[in-house]
N, C-alpha and C positions, 0 to 999 in steps of 0.2 A: 921859462917855466920849469919847475922841478917836480917830478912825479916819481912815486914809489910803486913798483910792481911786485906783488907777491909772486915770486918766480917758481914756487913749488906747488901752489894751490891750483890743481888742474887734475882732471881725470887721468891724464897720462903723464903727469910730471912736467919738467922744464922744457922739453923740446918745442912744443907749440908756443909756449910763453916767450921763450928767448927769441925764437924766429920772429914772432910778432913784434917784440920789442925792437929788434934790429930793423924791421920794416918801418916802424914808426919813426925811428931816429933818421932814417934815410929820407922819409917823406915830410917830416915836420921839423924844420930847422928852429922853430920857436922853442923847442924843448932844450933847455940848457943843461939839465941833469936828469938822468934816469937811474934811480936806485933799483937794483935787483936784489931782493931779499931771499935767502935760502942757503942751500948747501953749496958752498963756494966751489969745490972741485967739479960738481955736476954742472953748475952754471958756466964755469970757465970752459968746460969741455964743449958745451953747446955753442958758446961764443966762438970757439975755435972752429967748430964745424961750420959755422956761418961765415967764417973768414972776417969776423968783426973785431976791431981793436979801437972802437970809437971811445975817445977820451971822456965823452959825456956819461959813460956808464960807470957806476960805482957799485960794487957788490957789497952787501951787508950780510955777514954770515948769520945764519940761524940754524940751530941744531935740531929743531922739531918741525913737524908738519901736522896740521889738522886734517885728518883723513875724512873722506866723505861720510863714513859711517859713525864718526864720533858724535857724541852729544855736545851741542854748541856750548852750553853753560859749563859743563865739566871740563871741556877742552880748554876753555879760557883759563881756568884755575890750574889745570895740570900741565898745560903746554905754554908756559909763559915765554919760552924762547922759540915760539913758532914763527914761521915766515910771515904769516898775516899779522901777527902781533908786532913784529919788528917793523913791518911796513907802516902800520898805523902809528907806531911810536915816532916815526920820522915826520909824520904830519903833526902829531901832537907837539913835538919839540921844535917845530918850525923849520926843519931841514927840507921838507917837501911840502908842496901845496896841495897834493892830491894823492890818493891811494887807489890802486886798481887791483881787484882780486877776482880770479875765476875759480876760486876754491869753494869751500863749504860756505854757503850763503848765510846760514844762521850764525856761524862763527864770525864772518866778516861784519854782519850787522851788529851783533852783540859787542864785538871788540871795538868797533867804531863808536857805538853809542856810549859804552862805558868809558873809553879813554878820551874821546873828543867831546863828549856830552852833546846834548841837543841845543839848538838855538833857543834863546829866550822866547817863550810863548809856544814852543813846540813840545808836546809831551812825549811823542814817539815818532821816530822817522818813518818814512815810506819810500818804497822803491818805485821809481817812475819809469815805465817802459814806453818807448815810442813805437807806435804801430801804424801801418799804412792802410789807407782806404783808396778808393778810386779817385777821390777828389782832394784828400788832405792827409796829414799825419795827425794822430791824436796821442795824447799822453794818458796812459792807464796808470792810475795810482790808487791803491797800493798793489804791487805785483808780488807780494810775498813777505814783507818785513813784519807785519803786525796782523796776525790772523784773527784777533778778537779786539778790534778797536772800539772805542766809545764813539757816540755821535759827535762829540766835540773834536775828537781826533780825526774823524772823517772830514769835518769842516777844515781843520788844519791842513789835511792832505789836499783838499780842493784848492786852498789858497796857494800852497806850494806848487801844485800842478799847473795852476793858472800862470804863476810867475815863470815857471820853466817854459810853458807854451809860448808866452809872450816874448821873453827875452832870449831864448835859445832857438825856438822854432820860428819866431817872427810873426805870430798871430796877434793882432791888436784886439783887445777885449775878448779873449777866447771864451767860447761858450762852454758851460759845464753841465754834465749829465750825471745823475746818480743811477748806478746799476741796480735794476729791480726786475720784477716779473711782470710789470705792466706799466704803462705810461701814466695812468691815473694817479692822482696825488695820494690816495689812501691805499694803494697796492703795496704789497710787500710785508715784511715782518714789523714788529714793534720797533726794532732797531733801525730799519731803513726809513720808517715813517718819522722817527725822531730826528734822524739825520736829514731827511727831506726838509723838515721844519727849520732846522738851523741853516741849511743852505739857502732856503727861500728868503730868510730874514737877512742874509748877508749882502754885502755890496757886490758880490760876484755876478757874472752874467749867467745865472742859473736857468737852464732850459727846463729842468724837471727830471723825472725818471726816464731812463732809456732801457730798452730791452736788447736782447742779444742781436736781433736783426738790425736794430738801429745803429749798431757800431759801424756797419759798412754801407747801409742803405741811406741812412739819415744821420750822418756822423756829426758829433760835437768835437770840440778841440781837447776837452779834458773829460775823462770818464773816471768817476770815483767809485771805488769798491773796497770792501775789506780785503785783507791780504790773502785769505784763503780763496775767496771767489776770484780775485784778480789773478792769482797764480794759475788757477785752473783755466781761466780765460786765455791767458798768455800761452800756456803750453798747448792747449787745444788748438788755438789759431795757428801756431807754428807747425803743429803736426798735420793739420788739414792742408796747409800750403804745400808742405812736402809731399803729402799723399796725392794731391791733385796732379803734380808733375809726374809722379810715378805712374798714375793711372793713364795720363796722356801718352807717356812713353810706351806703355803696354799696348794701348789701342793703335798707336801709330805704327808700331812694329808688325801689326797684323796684315798690313796692306802696302803694296808698292805705291799705289796712288796716294795713300795717306802719307807715306814717307816723302813723296815729292812735294805734297802740299805743306808738310811740316818744314821742309827746307826753305820754301818760299816765305813761310811765316816765322822763320827762326829769329829775326830781329825783334819781332813782337814778343815771342816767347822769352827771349833773353831779357827784355826790358821788364817783363812781369817777374821773372825769376829774381832779378836784382832787387826789385821793389819789395818782394816778399821774403827775401833771404835775411834771416836774423843776423848773419855775419856782417851785413852792411851797416847795422846799427851798433854792433860791437858790444855794448854794455848798457847798464841801467844805473842812473845816479841814485844814490841813497840820499834823498832830500830830507833836510831837517837836522842833520848833524852839524856840529860846529867845525866844518872842514869839508873837503870834497872826497867822496868815496864812490867809486864806480864798481858795480857788481856785474861780472860777466858770466856766461854759461860755463859749466864745468867741462864741457867738451868743446870749448871754443877752438876754432881753427886759427892759424897764425893771422889770417886776415881779420878775424873777429877780435883778436887781441890787439892788433894794430888800431882798429877802429875804437876799441874801448879806451885806449890811450888817447886817441884823438878826442873822444868824448870828454875825458878828463880835462884836456887842454881847453876845449870849448867852454866847459863849465867854469873853469878858472877865469878865462878871458871875459865871459859875460857877467861875472860877478853875481852869480845867482843868489848866494846867501845874503848879501846886503839888500838885494831886491826883495827877498822873502821877509826880512826884518821890516822893511818899509811897508809892505803890504799888511803884515800883522799889525803894525802900528796904526795904519789906516783903518783896519777893521775894528780894533779896540777903541779908537777915538770915536767911531760911529755908534758905539754902544758901551760907553764907559761905566754905566751903572752896574751892569752884570758881568762885564769882561774887563778887569783892570789891565791897563797896557803893560806889556813886558818891558823890563829895563834892558837896554841894549848892552 
């Protein structure tokens, strides 16, 4: 497998990215080539600091970086030699099979969409975030790529999320829920009601509307939301998980008895910590582009970067895009009058 990593796109620059890349190479021998795009001297300095001279690494020099404060659209035009642009070019030209970026999400989404194009039958890509519950993992799509989708694009996201849930997470016939303010069919805005109707008419295992508490109390395998709502859901959930452990630590430190009890319960606490730690999931696939693109958090730790690279390898191995195309074909064949099938 050949993967390109934007080695500059991060809140703190190359250090965490290069360290995570080195960790990935040591842990995943299936990676035959790892391209690091960015400022060559800075990347080489980090590799030297890590004591890494792995021949599978190839540095692709880039003179520019898309900063977090940049406007995504203008950055694409003005910074054509940016590290994220060079990384996506490697996929476009067939030198790499996937790109991983922890930089400016909007720039990564826009660059991948413009240069790689979308799959036939997909109008706009969606970010798929994997989130834990007590009983399962579910796919939240869209987690921020498209803040104002059409109902038809919501359906396309549901199809892509179902494919990812089935072929990567291993759920057979995954159930799908539409994020709304009530479980009744007519609840929500005109947009969610029109999305509901399309999902109900599809071949998907559509459960209906789901509310916020359903995500963890009565979970489905795929939750469909517009990118604005989905991104708020994702970041709020991550913040709550972090806050709960901070609250626990504060309360435990108040009492010697509590400290002793916490010591006994440490394995359980650590298990929950791992389950709710976003670093364990690494990154989020941008589904719908004609290639593999993994979006990671801007503040990703080296472990998170390593796991984002692992996710890229998993997405390549499971051949997600061909499965998406087959599901789209299946959907269009079931309703050819109103939805002409895409050409592969």
